[in-house]
C-alpha positions in Angstrom: 74.5 115.5 111.4 73.0 116.9 108.2 73.3 120.0 106.1 70.4 122.5 105.9 69.9 125.4 103.6 68.2 128.3 105.2 66.8 131.8 104.3 65.9 134.4 106.9 65.4 138.1 107.6 67.6 140.1 109.8 66.5 142.7 112.4 67.2 145.5 109.8 64.9 143.7 107.3 67.6 142.3 104.9 67.3 138.8 103.5 70.1 136.4 104.1 70.8 132.7 103.3 73.3 130.1 104.1 74.1 126.6 105.3 74.1 125.0 108.7 75.1 121.6 109.8 72.8 120.3 112.5 71.0 117.3 113.9 67.6 118.5 112.7 65.6 121.6 111.5 64.7 122.6 115.0 68.4 123.1 115.9 68.7 125.3 112.8 65.8 127.5 113.9 67.5 127.8 117.4 70.8 128.9 115.9 69.1 131.4 113.7 67.1 132.9 116.6 70.3 133.2 118.5 71.7 135.2 115.7 68.5 137.4 115.7 67.5 136.1 112.3 63.8 135.4 111.5 63.8 132.1 109.6 61.8 132.1 106.3 62.6 128.6 105.1 64.8 125.7 106.3 65.2 122.7 104.0 67.7 119.7 103.8 70.5 120.3 101.3 70.3 118.0 98.3 72.9 115.3 98.2 75.5 115.8 95.5 76.2 112.7 93.4 79.9 112.4 92.7 81.9 109.5 91.3 84.8 108.6 93.6 87.4 108.7 90.9 86.2 112.2 89.8 86.1 113.7 93.3 89.0 116.1 93.8 90.6 116.1 97.2 92.4 118.8 99.1 96.1 119.1 98.3 98.9 120.3 100.5 99.1 123.5 98.4 95.4 124.3 99.1 96.0 123.9 102.8 99.2 126.0 102.7 97.5 128.8 100.8 94.5 128.7 103.1 96.7 128.8 106.3 98.8 131.7 105.0 95.6 133.8 104.2 93.9 132.7 107.4 97.0 133.7 109.5 97.1 137.2 107.7 93.4 137.9 108.3 93.6 136.8 112.0 96.7 139.0 112.5 94.7 141.9 111.0 92.1 141.6 113.8 89.2 140.1 111.8 86.8 137.9 113.7 87.4 134.1 113.4 84.0 133.4 111.7 84.5 136.3 109.3 88.0 134.9 108.3 86.5 131.4 107.6 83.6 132.9 105.6 86.1 134.8 103.4 88.1 131.6 102.9 85.0 129.7 101.8 84.6 132.2 99.0 88.2 132.1 97.9 89.1 128.3 98.0 88.8 126.6 94.7 88.3 123.0 95.8 84.6 122.1 96.3 85.6 119.5 98.9 87.5 122.1 100.9 84.6 124.5 100.7 82.3 122.0 102.1 84.7 121.2 104.9 85.1 124.9 105.8 81.3 125.3 105.9 81.1 122.5 108.3 83.9 124.0 110.4 82.1 127.4 110.6 78.8 125.7 111.6 80.6 123.9 114.4 82.4 127.0 115.7 79.1 128.9 115.6 77.7 126.2 117.7 80.3 126.7 120.4 83.0 124.2 119.4 86.6 125.2 119.4 88.3 125.7 116.0 90.7 122.8 116.7 87.8 120.4 117.7 85.9 121.5 114.5 88.9 120.8 112.4 89.6 117.5 114.1 86.4 116.1 112.5 88.0 116.3 109.1 91.2 114.2 109.4 91.3 113.9 105.6 92.0 117.6 105.3 93.5 118.7 108.6 96.3 116.6 110.0 96.9 115.7 113.6 99.8 118.2 113.5 97.7 121.0 112.1 94.9 120.4 114.7 97.3 120.2 117.7 99.1 123.4 116.6 95.7 125.2 116.3 94.7 123.9 119.6 97.9 125.2 121.2 97.4 128.6 119.6 93.8 128.9 120.9 94.8 127.9 124.4 97.7 130.2 124.5 95.9 133.2 122.8 98.4 133.2 120.0 96.4 131.8 117.1 97.8 134.3 114.7 101.4 133.4 115.6 100.8 129.7 115.5 99.1 130.0 112.1 102.1 131.9 110.7 104.5 129.2 111.9 102.1 126.6 110.5 102.0 128.4 107.1 105.8 128.5 107.0 106.0 124.8 107.8 103.5 123.8 105.1 105.1 126.1 102.5 108.5 124.5 103.1 107.1 121.0 103.1 105.3 121.7 99.9 108.5 123.1 98.3 110.5 119.9 99.2 107.7 117.7 97.8 107.5 119.8 94.6 111.3 119.4 94.0 111.2 115.7 94.5 108.3 115.2 92.2 109.9 117.5 89.7 113.1 115.5 89.8 111.2 112.3 89.2 109.2 113.4 86.2 112.0 113.2 83.7 113.4 109.7 84.6 109.8 108.5 84.8 109.1 109.7 81.3 112.3 108.0 80.0 111.4 104.8 81.7 107.9 104.9 80.1 109.2 105.7 76.7 111.7 102.8 77.1 109.0 100.3 78.0 106.9 101.6 75.1 109.7 101.2 72.7 110.6 97.7 73.8 106.9 96.6 73.6 106.6 98.1 70.1 109.7 96.2 69.0 108.5 93.0 70.5 105.0 93.1 69.2 105.3 94.6 65.8 109.0 94.8 64.5 110.4 91.5 65.6 107.5 89.4 64.2 108.3 90.8 60.7 111.8 89.6 61.0 110.7 86.3 62.4 108.6 85.6 59.2 111.4 86.6 57.0 113.8 84.2 58.8 111.3 81.2 59.0 112.0 80.2 55.4 115.8 80.5 55.5 116.2 76.8 56.6 119.2 77.7 58.6 119.9 77.7 62.4 119.7 81.2 63.8 122.1 82.7 66.3 121.2 82.2 70.0 120.5 86.0 70.7 118.1 86.1 67.7 116.2 83.0 68.9 115.9 84.5 72.4 114.5 87.8 71.1 112.0 85.9 68.8 110.9 83.7 71.7 110.3 86.8 73.9 108.3 88.3 71.1 106.2 85.2 70.6 105.5 84.8 74.3 104.5 88.5 74.6 102.1 88.3 71.7 100.5 85.1 72.9 100.2 86.0 76.6 100.0 89.7 76.6 96.7 89.8 78.4 98.0 87.3 81.0 101.2 89.2 81.5 99.3 92.5 81.8 96.9 90.9 84.3 99.9 89.6 86.4 101.6 93.0 86.4 98.4 94.7 87.5 97.7 92.1 90.2 101.3 92.4 91.4 100.9 96.1 91.7 97.8 95.9 93.8 99.3 93.1 95.9 102.2 95.2 96.8 99.9 98.1 97.5 97.8 96.0 99.8 100.8 94.5 101.5 102.2 98.1 102.1 99.0 98.8 104.0 99.8 96.1 106.6 102.0 96.9 109.5 104.6 94.4 108.5 104.6 95.3 104.8 104.8 99.0 105.5 107.8 98.5 107.7 109.6 96.1 105.3 109.1 98.1 102.2 110.1 101.4 103.9 113.2 99.7 105.2 114.0 98.5 101.6 113.5 102.0 100.3 116.1 103.5 102.6 118.6 100.9 101.3 118.2 101.8 97.7 121.4 103.6 96.5 121.0 107.4 96.0 117.2 107.2 96.4 117.5 105.8 99.9 119.8 108.6 100.9 117.3 111.1 99.4 114.4 109.6 101.4 116.4 109.6 104.6 117.4 113.2 104.3 113.7 114.2 103.5 112.6 112.3 106.6 115.2 114.0 108.8 114.2 117.4 107.5 110.6 116.7 108.2 111.4 115.2 111.6 113.4 118.3 112.7 111.0 120.9 111.2 107.9 119.2 112.5 109.3 118.8 116.1 110.7 122.4 116.1 107.4 123.8 115.0 105.4 121.8 117.5 107.7 122.7 120.5 107.7 126.3 119.4 103.9 126.3 119.5 103.8 125.0 123.1 103.0 121.4 122.5 104.6 119.2 125.2 107.5 117.0 124.1 105.8 113.7 124.4 102.8 114.7 122.3 105.2 116.5 119.9 107.2 113.4 119.4 104.1 111.2 118.8 102.8 113.7 116.2 106.3 113.9 114.6 106.5 110.2 114.4 103.2 109.9 112.6 104.2 112.6 110.1 107.7 111.2 109.4 106.6 109.6 106.1 108.7 106.4 106.8 107.7 103.5 109.2 111.4 102.8 110.1 111.8 106.5 111.2 108.4 106.4 112.9 109.3 103.4 115.0 112.6 104.9 116.0 111.0 108.1 117.1 108.3 106.2 119.1 111.1 104.1 120.8 112.9 107.4 121.7 109.6 108.8 123.1 109.2 105.8 125.4 112.7 106.3 126.7 112.1 110.1 127.2 108.9 109.3 129.1 111.1 107.3 131.5 113.4 110.2 132.1 116.1 110.0 129.4 117.2 113.0 127.3 116.0 113.3 123.7 119.5 112.8 122.1 120.4 109.6 124.0 117.7 107.3 122.6 118.0 108.7 119.2 121.8 108.0 119.2 121.0 104.3 119.6 119.1 104.2 116.3 122.1 103.2 114.2 122.1 104.5 110.6 119.1 106.8 111.0 120.1 109.8 113.0 123.6 111.1 112.0 126.1 112.4 114.7 125.5 116.0 113.6 121.7 115.7 114.3 122.4 114.2 117.8 125.0 116.8 118.6 122.7 119.7 117.6 119.9 118.2 119.8 122.3 117.7 122.7 123.4 121.4 122.4 119.8 122.5 122.1 118.8 120.5 125.3 121.7 121.8 127.3 121.2 125.5 126.3 117.4 125.5 126.3 117.2 126.3 122.7 116.1 122.9 121.3 113.5 124.5 119.0 116.1 126.8 117.4 118.6 123.9 116.9 116.1 121.7 115.3 115.2 124.5 112.9 118.8 124.8 112.0 119.0 121.0 111.4 115.8 121.2 109.2 117.4 124.1 107.2 120.6 122.1 106.7 118.7 119.0 105.5 116.5 121.0 103.2 119.7 122.0 101.4 120.9 118.4 101.5 117.6 117.3 99.9 118.2 119.8 97.1 121.7 118.3 96.5 120.4 114.8 96.7 117.8 115.5 94.1 120.6 116.8 91.8 122.6 113.7 92.5 119.5 111.5 91.8 119.0 113.3 88.4 122.7 113.0 87.5 122.8 109.3 88.3 119.4 108.2 86.8 119.7 109.9 83.4 122.9 108.0 82.2 121.7 104.7 83.8 118.4 104.8 82.0 119.9 105.9 78.7 122.5 103.0 78.9 119.8 100.6 79.9 117.6 101.7 76.9 120.6 101.6 74.5 121.7 98.1 75.6 118.2 96.6 75.5 116.8 98.2 72.4 120.2 98.2 70.6 120.8 94.6 71.7 117.4 93.5 70.3 118.1 95.3 67.0 121.5 93.7 66.7 120.2 90.3 67.5 117.7 90.5 64.6 120.3 91.6 62.2 122.8 88.8 63.2 121.4 86.2 60.7 121.7 88.9 57.9 125.3 89.5 58.9 125.9 85.7 59.0 124.4 85.2 55.5 126.5 88.1 54.2 129.7 86.6 55.6 128.9 83.2 54.1 128.1 84.8 50.8 131.4 86.7 50.8 133.4 83.7 52.0 131.7 81.6 49.3 132.5 84.1 46.6 
């Protein structure tokens, strides 16, 4: 498929122009004739040269705003194509604009909205596409889009809170590393030169700090290279099935942070499953999509094992209860009540609301715990290094006073 720029004259004599994605120019002429537009010119769209690291993607906030506006326009009775064309003019991201233009072209060519979106997995997730598909099939696209907008807005809010909570401790850690590096590279060598001519044995802490400073100065390029290599090695390992599972399992065991990650995953699991079931997606498909969007491989595997049991005739709660340490008794009880009363969607929404509040509290706990830990760590390391370099001076002063 390629993109073509066209100009044409309508039946009323007005000139119009636009873009169409098609196999060849002949297909473009065919689409224009079907729209009762007389083609004036059709040419291939020039390729845009963009550097990968400068290319801006489509963020969750972009999708969330688009969905909310799209839902409002569909509810107001505007035609689908018109809604999408208005969105093309409103979205800020060039990447998103390009994707929406392709979606419009596909829909105009007879493709369903869900199938048109499915071609752009880097923008529209499987959850998004399946919900849109359910809305189209059930004739309730406006309702589904509204639910989807609410889901995306709440997801974006949780992510924003967690990112916001991590900014302060991250900055403290970076400042700490910078302060330690400056001390080792520039301050300690000055003391080392001063102590070289003393001709006396230096205290052990002083020798350790001086040795660390000398090693860092001598092998700074090697150490930097090792750290960068280690970062990319961990990143590559995380992309493997085994690495993804092991590192996610370790994350869940980290004090305070692991609790936050688990609560976030439980909130996402409950809200995603509730939203999908409320949109008419069958339970097995809903569980598979929910597993893929859980954000943690351990949780994903647990949900998929539960899905296998459910496919064999078990209830939803029973297999989840077997996943020790992942799904608390409260979650299991709420799901059980939902299954028994036929209100599973509502119960899952209540669980999601509960864990949203728990995530807020976990974020506060994380902030309260990290700040003193980092400050104490910085004080001990930096203060210890400074004290170590002043020990010889104190020793000399003591000897002088004792000799006097």
